[in-house]
C-alpha positions in Angstrom: 32.7 182.7 -40.6 29.3 183.0 -42.5 30.4 182.9 -45.9 32.5 179.6 -45.3 29.2 178.1 -43.9 27.3 179.4 -46.8 30.5 178.4 -49.5 30.0 174.7 -48.1 26.3 174.6 -47.9 26.5 175.3 -51.3 29.4 172.7 -52.2 27.1 170.2 -50.4 23.9 170.8 -52.1 25.7 170.6 -55.7 27.6 167.3 -54.6 23.5 165.9 -53.7 22.5 167.3 -56.9 25.4 165.9 -59.2 24.9 162.8 -57.3 21.0 162.7 -58.0 21.8 163.3 -61.7 24.5 160.4 -61.9 21.8 158.2 -60.0 19.0 158.7 -62.3 21.2 158.4 -65.6 22.2 155.1 -63.9 18.6 153.9 -63.5 17.6 155.3 -66.9 20.3 152.8 -68.6 20.2 149.8 -66.2 17.3 149.5 -64.0 17.1 148.5 -60.6 17.2 144.2 -60.4 13.6 143.0 -59.6 13.5 139.2 -58.6 11.1 137.7 -60.2 8.8 135.0 -59.1 11.4 132.5 -58.9 13.8 131.8 -55.7 17.3 133.8 -55.8 20.6 132.0 -57.2 23.8 132.9 -57.0 24.6 131.3 -60.2 22.6 134.3 -62.1 25.0 136.7 -60.4 26.8 137.3 -63.8 23.7 138.2 -65.6 22.7 140.8 -62.7 24.0 144.4 -61.7 25.8 142.4 -58.9 28.1 140.3 -61.1 29.4 137.9 -58.6 28.3 135.4 -56.5 29.5 137.3 -52.8 27.8 140.6 -53.9 24.6 138.7 -55.5 24.4 137.0 -51.4 24.9 140.3 -50.1 23.2 143.0 -51.5 20.6 140.9 -53.1 18.9 139.0 -50.1 16.1 141.4 -49.3 13.4 138.8 -51.2 13.9 136.7 -48.1 12.2 138.9 -45.9 9.1 136.8 -46.1 7.2 134.3 -44.0 6.7 131.7 -47.1 7.9 128.3 -47.0 11.8 128.3 -47.7 14.2 125.2 -49.0 17.8 127.7 -48.9 20.9 125.9 -49.9 24.3 126.7 -48.8 27.8 125.8 -50.1 30.5 126.3 -52.4 30.8 125.8 -56.4 29.8 122.1 -56.4 26.3 123.0 -54.8 26.1 126.4 -57.2 26.8 123.5 -60.1 24.9 120.6 -58.6 21.6 122.0 -57.6 20.1 124.4 -59.7 16.5 125.5 -58.5 14.8 125.3 -61.7 15.7 121.7 -61.5 14.6 121.5 -57.7 11.6 123.8 -57.8 9.1 121.4 -59.3 9.3 119.3 -56.8 8.1 121.4 -54.2 5.0 123.5 -55.3 4.5 125.2 -51.7 8.1 126.3 -51.2 10.5 128.2 -52.8 14.0 127.1 -53.6 16.6 129.7 -53.5 20.5 128.7 -53.9 22.8 131.2 -51.8 26.1 128.8 -52.3 29.3 131.1 -53.0 32.2 129.4 -54.9 35.3 129.1 -52.6 33.8 129.1 -49.6 35.1 127.3 -46.7 32.7 126.7 -43.5 33.4 130.0 -42.1 32.2 132.0 -45.1 29.0 129.4 -45.2 28.0 130.7 -41.9 28.2 134.1 -42.8 25.9 133.6 -45.4 23.2 132.3 -43.3 24.0 134.8 -40.8 23.0 137.5 -43.5 20.1 135.2 -44.3 18.6 135.6 -40.9 19.5 139.1 -40.5 16.7 140.0 -42.9 14.6 136.8 -42.5 11.3 137.3 -40.0 11.0 134.8 -37.2 7.7 133.3 -39.0 10.0 132.8 -42.0 12.6 131.4 -40.1 10.3 128.8 -38.7 9.2 127.8 -41.9 12.6 127.5 -43.9 14.9 124.3 -44.4 18.5 125.1 -45.0 20.7 122.6 -46.7 24.4 122.7 -46.3 26.3 120.7 -49.0 29.9 119.4 -47.5 32.7 117.7 -48.7 36.7 117.9 -47.4 37.5 121.0 -49.4 35.1 123.1 -47.4 38.0 122.7 -44.4 40.6 124.5 -44.9 41.3 126.9 -41.9 40.4 130.4 -42.2 44.1 131.4 -41.4 45.1 129.5 -44.7 42.0 130.3 -46.8 41.7 134.0 -46.2 45.2 135.2 -45.9 46.3 136.1 -49.4 48.0 139.2 -50.7 45.0 140.8 -52.2 42.8 141.3 -49.2 43.0 142.2 -45.6 44.3 138.8 -43.5 41.4 137.1 -42.2 38.5 138.9 -44.5 36.6 136.4 -46.8 34.8 137.2 -50.1 31.6 138.0 -48.1 33.4 140.6 -45.5 34.8 142.2 -48.5 31.6 143.1 -49.9 30.4 144.2 -46.4 33.4 146.9 -46.5 33.2 147.8 -50.4 30.4 150.2 -50.1 30.1 151.1 -46.7 27.2 149.1 -45.6 29.8 148.0 -42.5 32.8 149.1 -40.8 35.6 147.4 -39.7 36.5 147.1 -35.9 38.5 145.1 -33.4 35.7 143.4 -32.9 34.9 142.5 -36.2 32.3 144.0 -38.9 29.9 146.3 -37.6 26.5 147.8 -39.7 26.5 151.2 -40.7 23.5 150.8 -42.9 20.6 148.8 -40.7 19.3 145.8 -42.2 16.0 147.2 -42.6 17.2 149.7 -44.9 18.9 147.3 -47.1 17.0 148.2 -50.0 17.7 151.9 -49.8 21.2 151.0 -49.5 21.2 149.3 -52.9 19.5 152.0 -54.8 21.7 154.5 -53.4 24.9 152.6 -54.7 23.4 152.1 -58.0 25.7 154.2 -59.8 28.4 152.2 -58.5 26.9 148.8 -59.1 26.5 149.8 -62.8 30.5 151.5 -63.1 31.6 148.0 -61.5 29.5 146.3 -64.2 30.4 147.7 -67.2 34.2 147.8 -66.0 34.2 144.0 -65.4 32.3 143.1 -68.8 34.6 145.6 -71.2 37.6 143.8 -69.3 36.7 140.2 -69.1 38.8 139.2 -72.2 41.9 141.2 -70.9 41.5 139.9 -67.5 41.1 136.3 -68.8 44.3 136.7 -71.0 46.3 138.1 -68.3 45.5 135.3 -65.9 45.7 132.4 -68.5 42.0 131.8 -67.8 40.7 129.2 -70.2 37.4 130.1 -72.1 34.0 129.1 -70.3 33.0 125.6 -71.2 29.4 124.8 -72.7 27.4 122.1 -71.0 28.5 120.0 -73.9 31.7 120.3 -73.3 31.6 119.9 -69.8 29.2 116.5 -70.5 32.2 115.1 -72.9 35.0 115.9 -70.8 37.6 113.0 -70.0 39.9 113.9 -67.6 43.9 112.5 -68.4 46.3 111.7 -65.9 47.9 114.9 -66.1 44.7 116.9 -65.2 43.8 114.5 -62.1 47.7 115.0 -61.1 47.0 119.1 -61.5 43.5 118.6 -59.3 45.3 117.2 -56.5 48.2 119.5 -56.4 45.8 122.3 -56.2 44.3 120.9 -53.2 47.1 119.9 -51.3 48.3 123.4 -51.8 45.3 124.9 -51.0 45.4 123.1 -47.2 49.1 124.6 -47.3 50.7 121.2 -47.1 48.5 119.9 -44.2 47.4 116.4 -44.2 44.0 116.2 -42.1 41.4 119.0 -42.6 40.4 121.7 -40.0 39.0 120.5 -36.7 38.5 124.4 -36.1 36.3 124.7 -39.5 34.4 121.7 -37.6 33.7 123.6 -34.7 32.7 126.5 -36.9 30.0 124.1 -38.8 29.0 122.9 -35.2 28.3 126.1 -34.0 26.4 126.7 -37.4 24.3 123.9 -37.0 23.1 124.8 -33.4 22.1 128.3 -34.6 20.1 127.2 -37.6 18.3 124.8 -35.0 18.0 126.9 -32.2 16.3 129.7 -34.8 13.8 127.0 -35.1 14.6 126.0 -38.5 15.5 122.7 -39.9 18.6 121.8 -41.5 19.9 119.1 -44.0 23.4 118.5 -43.8 24.5 116.7 -47.3 27.8 115.2 -47.9 28.2 115.8 -51.5 30.2 113.3 -53.7 33.7 113.7 -55.0 35.2 111.6 -57.9 37.2 108.5 -56.2 40.2 109.3 -57.7 40.8 112.8 -56.1 39.4 111.2 -52.5 42.0 108.6 -53.2 44.7 111.1 -54.3 44.7 113.3 -51.2 45.4 113.0 -47.7 42.3 114.8 -46.6 39.5 112.1 -46.4 40.0 110.3 -43.6 40.2 112.9 -41.1 37.4 114.5 -42.5 35.1 111.3 -42.4 36.0 110.6 -39.0 35.2 114.3 -37.7 32.0 114.3 -40.1 30.6 110.6 -38.5 31.6 112.3 -35.0 29.6 115.5 -35.7 26.5 113.8 -37.1 26.6 110.9 -34.3 25.8 114.0 -32.2 23.1 115.6 -34.1 21.0 112.3 -35.1 18.4 112.8 -32.2 18.0 116.4 -32.4 14.9 117.5 -33.8 15.0 119.6 -37.1 18.2 117.7 -38.0 18.6 115.5 -41.0 21.9 114.2 -43.1 22.1 112.9 -46.2 25.0 110.7 -47.7 25.5 111.2 -51.3 29.4 110.9 -51.2 29.5 107.2 -52.7 26.9 107.4 -55.3 28.2 108.8 -58.4 31.0 107.1 -60.7 34.4 109.3 -61.9 33.2 109.8 -65.2 29.8 112.0 -64.0 32.4 114.4 -63.1 33.8 117.6 -65.3 36.7 118.1 -62.7 37.7 117.0 -59.1 34.4 118.1 -57.4 32.2 119.5 -60.1 29.3 116.9 -61.6 28.5 117.2 -65.2 25.0 118.9 -66.2 23.7 115.8 -67.3 23.6 114.4 -63.7 22.7 117.5 -61.9 18.8 116.3 -62.4 19.8 113.3 -60.6 21.1 115.1 -57.7 18.1 117.4 -57.0 16.2 114.2 -57.5 18.2 112.4 -54.6 17.8 115.9 -52.8 14.3 116.6 -52.9 13.6 112.9 -51.8 15.2 113.7 -48.7 13.9 116.7 -48.6 10.0 115.7 -49.1 10.7 113.6 -45.8 12.1 116.8 -43.9 8.9 118.5 -44.8 6.4 116.0 -44.4 7.9 115.2 -41.0 9.8 117.8 -39.0 11.5 115.1 -36.6 12.9 113.1 -39.5 16.4 112.2 -39.4 18.1 110.2 -42.5 20.4 107.5 -41.6 23.8 108.1 -42.7 
């Protein structure tokens, strides 16, 4: 028995030594990601070791462990594209602007990102935070449709996949259960650094091949997006895509509005403020899909229920911009994002000046 234990000890020590060498080499080749003085921004994910927006939001949130005043944006890809921190930050010299929106989200995933933020925030940091949630009808796809694809465990969001990928959480019958305490997030990220480097290297090496296999068009420049003029055929394609996203349903999910209601309650109960922003979409898309009537009715009901609650504000941007200011069915052209930020900043300034400000819908 003693020789077996001795061999096991040698094997364990050898594995630790080998992994330590791998960790050292990976750190030498690709130093740890250090957040600069600016806020977090998932739009920068591809230029970091995290590569993707969900991984960036999950692994790179330690800088939010702060008592500083913060503006934290949550939403999907139109929030990523529409509200650039470097365009918003100049309006708020005493706050740090973070954009933690994740493309492809529904409300469930947005709520998960909020919970990840709160897990690292201090109580004082929460009191000094304003959460901005950008919504539109495309966010209200039910979980049973949005997260039931062949490439995932049924019901797992993109955030869930990142929870389980490196063992930070384990799957239980009651949902994700943490294995690595949130207080040890930075240590956990350090220990998986070789895997992050390997993942990034493989992705960079195979980007062109994967794009070719999946028929993904080349990334457009800002100039190309600004010059976009959609044809009727392209508009019809976007309309068909969203009808397919909702799996043939003609209304948005009431269950997702309930998730949003619970999220707003958690934010306000946590002593933070929240600004709900109804984001614009092109008129041709809103008229071409059947979701807008049910979305507007449920949105109005939700907003009416919160109007008088301290800490809640609402900003309606849906009808502000003409169709030619969009590069597709939902994303603003780069030339107009500064105006998006200005409108948002006008309302945020009122909120920061008066905790109980409520904007008229």
